[in-house]
DSSP file (Angstrom, degrees, kcal/mol; ACC not computed):
  #  RESIDUE AA STRUCTURE BP1 BP2  ACC     N-H-->O    O-->H-N    N-H-->O    O-->H-N    TCO  KAPPA ALPHA  PHI   PSI    X-CA   Y-CA   Z-CA
    1    1 A M              0   0    0      0, 0.0     2,-0.5     0, 0.0     0, 0.0   0.000 360.0 360.0 360.0 132.0    0.0    0.0    0.1
    2    2 A K        +     0   0    0      2,-0.0     2,-0.3     0, 0.0     0, 0.0  -0.911 360.0 165.1-107.8 127.2    1.3    3.4   -0.8
    3    3 A I        -     0   0    0     -2,-0.5     2,-0.4     2,-0.0     0, 0.0  -0.819  30.1-129.4-130.2 170.0    0.5    6.4    1.5
    4    4 A S        -     0   0    0     -2,-0.3     2,-0.3     2,-0.0    -2,-0.0  -0.983  26.8-178.6-122.8 136.1    1.6    9.9    2.0
    5    5 A I        -     0   0    0     -2,-0.4     2,-0.4     2,-0.0    -2,-0.0  -0.950  21.5-135.7-134.5 156.7    2.5   11.3    5.5
    6    6 A S        -     0   0    0     -2,-0.3    -2,-0.0     6,-0.0     0, 0.0  -0.909  23.8-170.9-109.5 138.4    3.7   14.5    7.0
    7    7 A L        -     0   0    0     -2,-0.4    -2,-0.0     3,-0.0     0, 0.0  -0.977  28.3-109.9-129.7 139.9    6.5   14.5    9.5
    8    8 A P     >  -     0   0    0      0, 0.0     4,-2.2     0, 0.0     3,-0.2  -0.373  38.9-114.0 -58.2 149.2    7.9   17.2   11.9
    9    9 A D  H  > S+     0   0    0      1,-0.2     4,-2.5     2,-0.2     5,-0.2   0.871 115.1  54.8 -56.9 -40.5   11.4   18.2   10.6
   10   10 A E  H  > S+     0   0    0      1,-0.2     4,-1.8     2,-0.2    -1,-0.2   0.916 111.5  44.2 -63.2 -42.9   13.1   16.7   13.8
   11   11 A L  H  > S+     0   0    0     -3,-0.2     4,-2.2     2,-0.2    -1,-0.2   0.877 111.1  54.5 -68.6 -38.7   11.4   13.3   13.3
   12   12 A Y  H  X S+     0   0    0     -4,-2.2     4,-2.7     1,-0.2     5,-0.2   0.904 108.0  49.1 -58.9 -46.4   12.2   13.4    9.6
   13   13 A K  H  X S+     0   0    0     -4,-2.5     4,-1.7     1,-0.2    -1,-0.2   0.876 110.1  51.3 -63.5 -38.7   15.9   14.0   10.4
   14   14 A K  H  < S+     0   0    0     -4,-1.8     4,-0.5     2,-0.2    -2,-0.2   0.880 112.5  45.9 -62.0 -39.3   15.9   11.1   12.9
   15   15 A I  H >< S+     0   0    0     -4,-2.2     3,-1.1     1,-0.2     4,-0.3   0.910 112.0  49.9 -75.4 -41.5   14.4    8.7   10.3
   16   16 A T  H >< S+     0   0    0     -4,-2.7     3,-0.9     1,-0.3    -1,-0.2   0.816 104.3  59.3 -66.7 -28.7   16.7    9.8    7.5
   17   17 A A  T 3< S+     0   0    0     -4,-1.7    -1,-0.3     1,-0.2    -2,-0.2   0.703 109.3  44.7 -69.5 -18.6   19.7    9.3    9.7
   18   18 A R  T <  S+     0   0    0     -3,-1.1    -1,-0.2    -4,-0.5    -2,-0.2   0.389  85.5 133.8-100.7   1.7   18.6    5.7   10.1
   19   19 A D    <   -     0   0    0     -3,-0.9     2,-0.9    -4,-0.3     6,-0.1  -0.263  54.7-137.6 -55.6 128.9   17.9    5.2    6.4
   20   20 A R  B >>  -A   24   0A   0      4,-0.5     4,-3.0     1,-0.2     3,-2.1  -0.813  12.2-156.0 -89.5 106.6   19.2    2.1    4.9
   21   21 A K  T 34 S+     0   0    0     -2,-0.9    -1,-0.2     1,-0.3     4,-0.1   0.794  90.7  55.0 -61.3 -28.8   20.6    3.3    1.6
   22   22 A D  T 34 S+     0   0    0      1,-0.2    -1,-0.3     2,-0.1    -3,-0.0   0.708 121.6  27.3 -79.1 -15.5   20.3   -0.1    0.0
   23   23 A R  T <4 S-     0   0    0     -3,-2.1     4,-0.4     1,-0.1    -2,-0.2   0.597 106.6-125.6-119.7 -18.6   16.6   -0.4    0.9
   24   24 A G  B  X  -A   20   0A   0     -4,-3.0     4,-1.5     1,-0.2    -4,-0.5  -0.112  31.3 -68.0  92.6 165.6   15.3    3.2    1.0
   25   25 A L  H  > S+     0   0    0      1,-0.2     4,-2.5     2,-0.2     5,-0.2   0.829 126.4  58.3 -67.6 -37.0   13.5    5.4    3.3
   26   26 A S  H  > S+     0   0    0      1,-0.2     4,-3.0     2,-0.2    -1,-0.2   0.926 106.7  50.1 -59.7 -43.5   10.1    3.5    3.1
   27   27 A W  H  > S+     0   0    0     -4,-0.4     4,-2.9     1,-0.2     5,-0.2   0.932 110.7  49.4 -60.6 -45.0   11.9    0.3    4.3
   28   28 A S  H  X S+     0   0    0     -4,-1.5     4,-2.8     2,-0.2    -1,-0.2   0.919 112.8  46.7 -64.9 -42.4   13.5    2.3    7.3
   29   29 A I  H  X S+     0   0    0     -4,-2.5     4,-2.7     2,-0.2     5,-0.3   0.960 113.6  48.5 -62.8 -50.0   10.1    3.7    8.2
   30   30 A Y  H  X S+     0   0    0     -4,-3.0     4,-2.6    -5,-0.2     5,-0.2   0.905 112.6  48.4 -59.0 -42.5    8.4    0.4    7.9
   31   31 A T  H  X S+     0   0    0     -4,-2.9     4,-2.8    -5,-0.2     5,-0.3   0.953 112.0  48.9 -64.0 -49.1   11.1   -1.3   10.1
   32   32 A D  H  X S+     0   0    0     -4,-2.8     4,-2.5    -5,-0.2    -2,-0.2   0.926 114.3  43.8 -58.1 -46.0   11.0    1.3   12.7
   33   33 A I  H  X S+     0   0    0     -4,-2.7     4,-2.8     2,-0.2     5,-0.2   0.925 115.0  50.2 -65.2 -43.7    7.1    1.2   13.1
   34   34 A D  H  X S+     0   0    0     -4,-2.6     4,-2.2    -5,-0.3    -2,-0.2   0.936 111.4  46.9 -58.0 -46.7    7.1   -2.6   13.0
   35   35 A R  H  X S+     0   0    0     -4,-2.8     4,-3.0    -5,-0.2     5,-0.2   0.940 112.2  51.9 -58.0 -49.9    9.8   -2.9   15.6
   36   36 A Y  H  X S+     0   0    0     -4,-2.5     4,-2.8    -5,-0.3     5,-0.2   0.953 111.3  46.4 -56.2 -52.4    7.9   -0.3   17.8
   37   37 A L  H  X S+     0   0    0     -4,-2.8     4,-1.9     1,-0.2    -1,-0.2   0.859 112.7  49.9 -63.4 -33.3    4.6   -2.2   17.5
   38   38 A R  H  X S+     0   0    0     -4,-2.2     4,-2.4    -5,-0.2    -1,-0.2   0.924 112.2  47.0 -69.3 -43.6    6.2   -5.5   18.3
   39   39 A V  H  X S+     0   0    0     -4,-3.0     4,-1.3     2,-0.2    -2,-0.2   0.902 110.8  53.2 -64.3 -39.6    8.0   -4.0   21.4
   40   40 A M  H  < S+     0   0    0     -4,-2.8     3,-0.3    -5,-0.2     4,-0.2   0.915 111.6  45.1 -60.2 -43.3    4.7   -2.4   22.5
   41   41 A S  H >< S+     0   0    0     -4,-1.9     3,-0.7    -5,-0.2    -2,-0.2   0.889 116.8  44.1 -70.6 -38.8    3.0   -5.8   22.3
   42   42 A A  H 3< S+     0   0    0     -4,-2.4    -1,-0.2     1,-0.2    -2,-0.2   0.617 110.0  58.2 -78.6 -12.9    5.8   -7.7   24.1
   43   43 A S  T 3<  +     0   0    0     -4,-1.3    -1,-0.2    -3,-0.3    71,-0.2   0.276  67.0 129.5-105.2   8.4    6.3   -5.0   26.8
   44   44 A K    <   -     0   0    0     -3,-0.7     2,-0.1    -4,-0.2    66,-0.1  -0.501  52.5-140.8 -67.1 117.8    2.8   -5.0   28.3
   45   45 A P        -     0   0    0      0, 0.0    92,-0.6     0, 0.0     2,-0.3  -0.430  27.2 -94.3 -75.5 155.9    3.2   -5.3   32.1
   46   46 A S  E     +b  137   0B   0     -2,-0.1     2,-0.3    90,-0.1    92,-0.2  -0.549  51.1 172.9 -72.3 127.3    0.8   -7.4   34.0
   47   47 A L  E     -b  138   0B   0     90,-2.7    92,-3.0    -2,-0.3     2,-0.2  -0.953  31.4-122.5-131.9 155.1   -2.1   -5.4   35.5
   48   48 A I  E >>  -b  139   0B   0     -2,-0.3     4,-2.0    90,-0.2     3,-0.5  -0.631  39.7-103.9 -88.6 158.8   -5.3   -6.5   37.3
   49   49 A E  H 3> S+     0   0    0     90,-0.5     4,-2.6     1,-0.2     5,-0.2   0.853 120.6  52.0 -53.5 -42.3   -8.5   -5.2   35.6
   50   50 A N  H 3> S+     0   0    0      2,-0.2     4,-2.6     1,-0.2    -1,-0.2   0.871 107.7  51.9 -64.2 -37.1   -9.0   -2.4   38.3
   51   51 A E  H <> S+     0   0    0     -3,-0.5     4,-2.4     2,-0.2    -1,-0.2   0.926 112.0  46.1 -61.3 -47.4   -5.4   -1.1   37.8
   52   52 A A  H  X S+     0   0    0     -4,-2.0     4,-2.4     2,-0.2    -2,-0.2   0.915 113.3  48.8 -64.8 -44.0   -6.0   -0.8   34.1
   53   53 A M  H  X S+     0   0    0     -4,-2.6     4,-2.9     2,-0.2    -2,-0.2   0.895 109.8  52.6 -63.0 -41.4   -9.4    0.8   34.5
   54   54 A L  H  X S+     0   0    0     -4,-2.6     4,-2.8     2,-0.2     5,-0.2   0.931 110.2  48.8 -58.1 -48.2   -7.9    3.3   37.1
   55   55 A L  H  X S+     0   0    0     -4,-2.4     4,-2.2     1,-0.2    -2,-0.2   0.947 113.7  45.8 -59.0 -49.3   -5.2    4.2   34.5
   56   56 A C  H  < S+     0   0    0     -4,-2.4    -2,-0.2     1,-0.2    -1,-0.2   0.912 113.9  49.1 -59.0 -45.3   -7.8    4.7   31.8
   57   57 A D  H >< S+     0   0    0     -4,-2.9     3,-1.2     1,-0.2    -2,-0.2   0.923 112.0  46.7 -61.1 -48.3  -10.0    6.7   34.0
   58   58 A V  H 3< S+     0   0    0     -4,-2.8    -1,-0.2     1,-0.2    -2,-0.2   0.850 114.5  48.8 -66.1 -34.2   -7.3    9.0   35.2
   59   59 A H  T >< S+     0   0    0     -4,-2.2     3,-2.1    -5,-0.2     2,-0.4   0.236  73.3 138.0 -97.5  15.5   -6.0    9.6   31.7
   60   60 A N  T <  S-     0   0    0     -3,-1.2     3,-0.1     1,-0.3    -3,-0.1  -0.490  87.6  -0.7 -61.5 116.9   -9.4   10.4   30.1
   61   61 A G  T 3  S+     0   0    0     -2,-0.4     2,-0.3     1,-0.3    -1,-0.3   0.427 101.5 134.0  79.8   1.4   -8.6   13.2   27.8
   62   62 A T    <   -     0   0    0     -3,-2.1     2,-0.5     2,-0.0    -1,-0.3  -0.641  42.8-154.5 -82.5 137.9   -5.0   13.3   28.7
   63   63 A I        -     0   0    0     -2,-0.3     2,-0.8    -3,-0.1    -3,-0.0  -0.972   3.0-164.4-112.3 118.3   -2.4   13.6   25.9
   64   64 A L        -     0   0    0     -2,-0.5     8,-0.0    51,-0.1     5,-0.0  -0.898  24.4-134.7-102.3 105.4    1.0   12.2   26.9
   65   65 A Q    >   -     0   0    0     -2,-0.8     3,-1.7     1,-0.1    -2,-0.0  -0.241   6.3-130.1 -68.3 143.9    3.4   13.6   24.2
   66   66 A S  G >  S+     0   0    0      1,-0.3     3,-1.7     2,-0.2     4,-0.2   0.758 103.5  70.7 -68.7 -22.5    5.9   11.2   22.6
   67   67 A D  G 3  S+     0   0    0      1,-0.3    -1,-0.3     2,-0.1     3,-0.1   0.562 100.1  48.9 -75.4   0.2    8.8   13.6   23.2
   68   68 A L  G X  S+     0   0    0     -3,-1.7     3,-2.4     1,-0.1    -1,-0.3   0.114  74.7 119.3-111.9  17.4    8.4   12.8   26.9
   69   69 A A  G X   +     0   0    0     -3,-1.7     3,-1.6     1,-0.3     4,-0.2   0.827  68.5  59.7 -56.2 -35.8    8.3    9.0   26.4
   70   70 A E  G 3  S+     0   0    0      1,-0.3    -1,-0.3    -4,-0.2     3,-0.1   0.615 109.2  46.1 -72.0  -9.1   11.4    8.4   28.5
   71   71 A H  G <> S+     0   0    0     -3,-2.4     4,-2.4     1,-0.1    -1,-0.3   0.066  73.9 114.3-115.4  20.1    9.5   10.0   31.4
   72   72 A Y  H <> S+     0   0    0     -3,-1.6     4,-3.1     1,-0.2     5,-0.2   0.873  71.9  60.5 -61.9 -36.1    6.2    8.1   31.1
   73   73 A N  H  > S+     0   0    0     -4,-0.2     4,-2.5     1,-0.2    -1,-0.2   0.958 110.5  41.9 -54.1 -50.9    6.7    6.3   34.4
   74   74 A E  H  > S+     0   0    0      1,-0.2     4,-3.0     2,-0.2    -2,-0.2   0.901 113.8  51.1 -65.2 -42.0    6.8    9.7   36.1
   75   75 A S  H  X S+     0   0    0     -4,-2.4     4,-2.4     2,-0.2    -1,-0.2   0.894 110.2  49.4 -63.7 -40.0    3.9   11.1   34.1
   76   76 A L  H  X S+     0   0    0     -4,-3.1     4,-2.4    -5,-0.2    -2,-0.2   0.952 113.5  47.0 -59.2 -49.5    1.7    8.0   34.9
   77   77 A C  H  X S+     0   0    0     -4,-2.5     4,-3.3    -5,-0.2     5,-0.3   0.923 111.7  50.6 -62.7 -46.8    2.5    8.4   38.6
   78   78 A W  H  X S+     0   0    0     -4,-3.0     4,-3.2     1,-0.2     5,-0.2   0.952 113.0  45.3 -55.4 -50.8    1.8   12.2   38.6
   79   79 A N  H  X S+     0   0    0     -4,-2.4     4,-0.9     1,-0.2    -1,-0.2   0.898 114.9  48.0 -57.4 -44.1   -1.5   11.7   36.9
   80   80 A V  H >< S+     0   0    0     -4,-2.4     3,-0.7    -5,-0.2    -1,-0.2   0.943 114.9  44.4 -61.2 -51.6   -2.4    8.9   39.2
   81   81 A E  H >< S+     0   0    0     -4,-3.3     3,-1.6     1,-0.2    -2,-0.2   0.881 109.6  56.7 -63.6 -39.3   -1.4   10.8   42.4
   82   82 A D  H 3< S+     0   0    0     -4,-3.2    -1,-0.2    -5,-0.3    -2,-0.2   0.745 102.8  56.1 -67.2 -19.6   -3.1   14.0   41.2
   83   83 A S  T X<>S+     0   0    0     -4,-0.9     5,-1.1    -3,-0.7     3,-0.9   0.409  76.8  98.4 -91.7   5.3   -6.4   12.1   40.8
   84   84 A E  G X 5S+     0   0    0     -3,-1.6     3,-1.9     1,-0.2    -1,-0.2   0.893  77.4  57.5 -62.5 -38.9   -6.4   10.9   44.5
   85   85 A P  G 3 5S+     0   0    0      0, 0.0    -1,-0.2     0, 0.0    -2,-0.1   0.799  98.4  63.0 -59.6 -23.6   -8.8   13.7   45.6
   86   86 A D  G < 5S-     0   0    0     -3,-0.9    -2,-0.2    -4,-0.2    -3,-0.1   0.578 115.2-117.3 -75.3  -9.7  -11.2   12.4   43.0
   87   87 A G  T <>5 +     0   0    0     -3,-1.9     4,-3.0    -4,-0.3     5,-0.2   0.758  64.1 146.8  86.6  22.7  -11.4    9.1   44.9
   88   88 A V  H  >< +     0   0    0     -5,-1.1     4,-2.3     1,-0.2     6,-0.1   0.842  68.6  53.8 -69.2 -29.7  -10.0    6.9   42.1
   89   89 A F  H  4>S+     0   0    0      2,-0.2     5,-2.1    -5,-0.2     4,-0.5   0.906 115.6  40.4 -70.2 -40.4   -8.2    4.4   44.6
   90   90 A E  H >45S+     0   0    0      3,-0.2     3,-0.8     2,-0.2    -2,-0.2   0.934 113.5  53.4 -70.7 -45.6  -11.5    3.8   46.4
   91   91 A K  H 3<5S+     0   0    0     -4,-3.0    -2,-0.2     1,-0.2    -3,-0.2   0.908 121.5  30.9 -55.3 -43.8  -13.6    3.8   43.2
   92   92 A W  T 3<5S-     0   0    0     -4,-2.3    -1,-0.2    -5,-0.2    -2,-0.2   0.365 105.1-125.1 -98.1   5.1  -11.3    1.1   41.6
   93   93 A K  T < 5 +     0   0    0     -3,-0.8     2,-0.4    -4,-0.5    -3,-0.2   0.938  56.9 152.5  49.7  54.7  -10.3   -0.6   44.9
   94   94 A V      < -     0   0    0     -5,-2.1     2,-0.6    -6,-0.1    -1,-0.2  -0.969  51.8-120.5-118.8 130.1   -6.6   -0.2   44.2
   95   95 A D     >  -     0   0    0     -2,-0.4     4,-2.2     1,-0.2     5,-0.2  -0.600  24.1-149.1 -69.1 114.2   -4.0    0.1   46.9
   96   96 A K  H  > S+     0   0    0     -2,-0.6     4,-2.9     1,-0.2     5,-0.2   0.913  89.8  42.4 -56.7 -56.1   -2.3    3.5   46.2
   97   97 A E  H  > S+     0   0    0      1,-0.2     4,-2.2     2,-0.2    -1,-0.2   0.922 115.4  48.3 -67.0 -43.5    1.2    2.7   47.4
   98   98 A K  H  > S+     0   0    0      1,-0.2     4,-1.7     2,-0.2    -1,-0.2   0.862 113.8  47.7 -62.8 -33.7    1.5   -0.7   45.8
   99   99 A F  H  X S+     0   0    0     -4,-2.2     4,-2.7     2,-0.2     5,-0.2   0.943 111.6  48.6 -73.2 -48.2    0.2    0.6   42.5
  100  100 A L  H  X S+     0   0    0     -4,-2.9     4,-2.5     1,-0.2    -2,-0.2   0.880 110.4  51.4 -58.3 -36.4    2.5    3.6   42.5
  101  101 A K  H  X S+     0   0    0     -4,-2.2     4,-1.2    -5,-0.2    -1,-0.2   0.902 110.1  51.7 -63.9 -42.6    5.5    1.3   43.3
  102  102 A K  H >< S+     0   0    0     -4,-1.7     3,-0.7    -5,-0.2     4,-0.5   0.946 110.2  47.2 -58.2 -50.7    4.4   -0.9   40.4
  103  103 A I  H >< S+     0   0    0     -4,-2.7     3,-1.4     1,-0.3    -2,-0.2   0.899 109.5  53.8 -58.0 -43.9    4.2    2.0   38.0
  104  104 A R  H 3< S+     0   0    0     -4,-2.5    -1,-0.3     1,-0.3    -2,-0.2   0.742 104.1  56.7 -64.9 -21.7    7.6    3.2   39.1
  105  105 A S  T << S+     0   0    0     -4,-1.2    -1,-0.3    -3,-0.7    -2,-0.2   0.574  80.5 116.2 -87.2  -7.8    9.1   -0.2   38.4
  106  106 A F    <   -     0   0    0     -3,-1.4   -33,-0.1    -4,-0.5    -3,-0.0  -0.279  67.3-125.7 -56.4 137.1    7.9   -0.2   34.8
  107  107 A T     >  -     0   0    0    -64,-0.1     4,-2.6     1,-0.1     5,-0.3  -0.381  33.7 -99.8 -71.0 164.8   10.8   -0.3   32.3
  108  108 A P  H  > S+     0   0    0      0, 0.0     4,-2.5     0, 0.0     5,-0.2   0.881 126.5  51.2 -54.7 -38.1   10.6    2.5   29.7
  109  109 A A  H  > S+     0   0    0      2,-0.2     4,-2.4     1,-0.2   -66,-0.1   0.900 110.2  48.0 -66.2 -42.7    9.1    0.1   27.2
  110  110 A E  H  > S+     0   0    0      2,-0.2     4,-2.5     1,-0.2    -1,-0.2   0.927 112.1  48.6 -65.5 -45.5    6.4   -1.1   29.6
  111  111 A A  H  X S+     0   0    0     -4,-2.6     4,-2.6     2,-0.2     5,-0.2   0.950 113.0  48.0 -62.9 -46.8    5.5    2.5   30.6
  112  112 A C  H  X S+     0   0    0     -4,-2.5     4,-2.8    -5,-0.3    -1,-0.2   0.938 110.8  52.7 -58.8 -43.1    5.3    3.4   26.8
  113  113 A S  H  X S+     0   0    0     -4,-2.4     4,-2.8     1,-0.2    -2,-0.2   0.925 108.3  50.6 -59.2 -45.9    3.2    0.3   26.3
  114  114 A V  H  X S+     0   0    0     -4,-2.5     4,-2.7     2,-0.2    -1,-0.2   0.923 110.4  47.3 -58.3 -48.5    0.8    1.3   29.0
  115  115 A V  H  X S+     0   0    0     -4,-2.6     4,-2.4     2,-0.2    -1,-0.2   0.916 112.7  50.2 -60.6 -40.8    0.4    4.8   27.5
  116  116 A D  H  X S+     0   0    0     -4,-2.8     4,-2.6    -5,-0.2    -2,-0.2   0.927 111.6  48.9 -62.0 -44.9   -0.1    3.2   24.1
  117  117 A S  H  X S+     0   0    0     -4,-2.8     4,-2.6     2,-0.2    -2,-0.2   0.907 110.2  50.9 -62.4 -42.9   -2.8    0.9   25.6
  118  118 A I  H  X S+     0   0    0     -4,-2.7     4,-2.2     2,-0.2    -1,-0.2   0.929 112.3  46.6 -59.1 -47.5   -4.6    3.7   27.3
  119  119 A E  H  X S+     0   0    0     -4,-2.4     4,-1.0     1,-0.2    -2,-0.2   0.903 113.8  48.1 -64.9 -41.5   -4.7    5.7   24.1
  120  120 A Q  H  < S+     0   0    0     -4,-2.6     4,-0.4     1,-0.2     3,-0.3   0.882 109.8  53.0 -65.6 -38.4   -5.9    2.7   22.1
  121  121 A W  H >< S+     0   0    0     -4,-2.6     3,-1.0     1,-0.2    -2,-0.2   0.906 109.5  47.7 -65.0 -41.9   -8.6    1.9   24.7
  122  122 A W  H 3< S+     0   0    0     -4,-2.2    -1,-0.2     1,-0.2    -2,-0.2   0.716 100.6  67.9 -72.7 -16.9   -9.9    5.4   24.5
  123  123 A E  T 3< S+     0   0    0     -4,-1.0    -1,-0.2    -3,-0.3    -2,-0.2   0.566  77.2 106.7 -80.7  -7.0  -10.0    5.4   20.7
  124  124 A Q  S <  S-     0   0    0     -3,-1.0    -3,-0.0    -4,-0.4     0, 0.0  -0.304  82.0-119.1 -63.4 153.0  -12.7    2.7   20.7
  125  125 A D  S    S+     0   0    0      1,-0.3    -1,-0.1    -2,-0.0    -3,-0.0   0.946 108.6  16.3 -57.1 -46.1  -16.2    3.8   19.7
  126  126 A K  S    S-     0   0    0      2,-0.0    -1,-0.3    -3,-0.0    -3,-0.1  -0.757  84.1-145.7-132.2  90.0  -17.5    2.8   23.0
  127  127 A P        +     0   0    0      0, 0.0     2,-0.3     0, 0.0    -5,-0.1  -0.261  30.3 170.2 -55.3 131.9  -14.7    2.3   25.6
  128  128 A D    >   -     0   0    0     -7,-0.1     3,-2.0     1,-0.1     4,-0.1  -0.998  45.5-127.1-147.8 144.0  -15.8   -0.7   27.8
  129  129 A S  G >  S+     0   0    0     -2,-0.3     3,-1.3     1,-0.3     4,-0.3   0.719 105.9  73.1 -64.9 -17.0  -14.0   -2.7   30.5
  130  130 A K  G 3  S+     0   0    0      1,-0.2    -1,-0.3     2,-0.1     3,-0.3   0.708  97.3  50.3 -66.5 -18.1  -15.0   -5.8   28.6
  131  131 A N  G X  S+     0   0    0     -3,-2.0     3,-1.3     1,-0.2     4,-0.5   0.317  77.0 105.9-102.7   9.0  -12.4   -4.9   26.0
  132  132 A L  G X> S+     0   0    0     -3,-1.3     4,-3.1     1,-0.3     3,-2.1   0.893  73.1  59.3 -53.7 -45.6   -9.5   -4.3   28.4
  133  133 A R  G 34 S+     0   0    0      1,-0.3    -1,-0.3    -4,-0.3    -2,-0.1   0.719  94.6  65.1 -65.4 -17.1   -7.7   -7.6   27.4
  134  134 A K  G <4 S+     0   0    0     -3,-1.3    -1,-0.3     1,-0.1    -2,-0.2   0.739 119.8  21.2 -69.6 -22.8   -7.5   -6.4   23.8
  135  135 A F  T <4 S+     0   0    0     -3,-2.1     2,-0.3    -4,-0.5    -2,-0.2   0.672 123.0  46.6-116.6 -31.4   -5.2   -3.6   24.9
  136  136 A F  S  < S-     0   0    0     -4,-3.1     2,-1.3    -5,-0.2    -1,-0.1  -0.779  77.9-114.6-120.0 158.5   -3.7   -4.6   28.2
  137  137 A N  E     -b   46   0B   0    -92,-0.6   -90,-2.7    -2,-0.3     2,-0.5  -0.739  44.6-169.8 -90.2  89.4   -2.1   -7.7   29.8
  138  138 A I  E     -b   47   0B   0     -2,-1.3     2,-0.2   -92,-0.2   -90,-0.2  -0.718   5.1-167.0 -91.9 123.3   -4.8   -8.4   32.4
  139  139 A T  E      b   48   0B   0    -92,-3.0   -90,-0.5    -2,-0.5    -2,-0.0  -0.666 360.0 360.0-103.0 162.7   -4.1  -11.0   35.0
  140  140 A K              0   0    0     -2,-0.2    -1,-0.2   -92,-0.1   -92,-0.1   0.419 360.0 360.0  79.0 360.0   -6.5  -12.6   37.5
């Protein structure tokens, strides 16, 4: 399939710096995106349903920019902690300290995968907890 995309200059420079001259720019873009999607799929940390729902609830309408990806652990923690006055821990029956410790332990790939899962979950026509397993690695 052939498509046309627009890229910010900085991203274009990063991609062209990775260009495999023997295969072309399209191959480099394909390879980078394919790897990213595979890493996201393989890096989903185990969450119980209520933890995933708490994350989705807290990040309703939130945009976590990709230029901050290396800080997603911190961003996830800040957003979760900032929602404490809203009663999210009681609502979802999640232990605050254990959950924050869990989020802080995520590798950068795991944190990025969680952000990606949250975004994908909210992109559904009708976000529903029944579809969590499609996006998150739900245990129990």
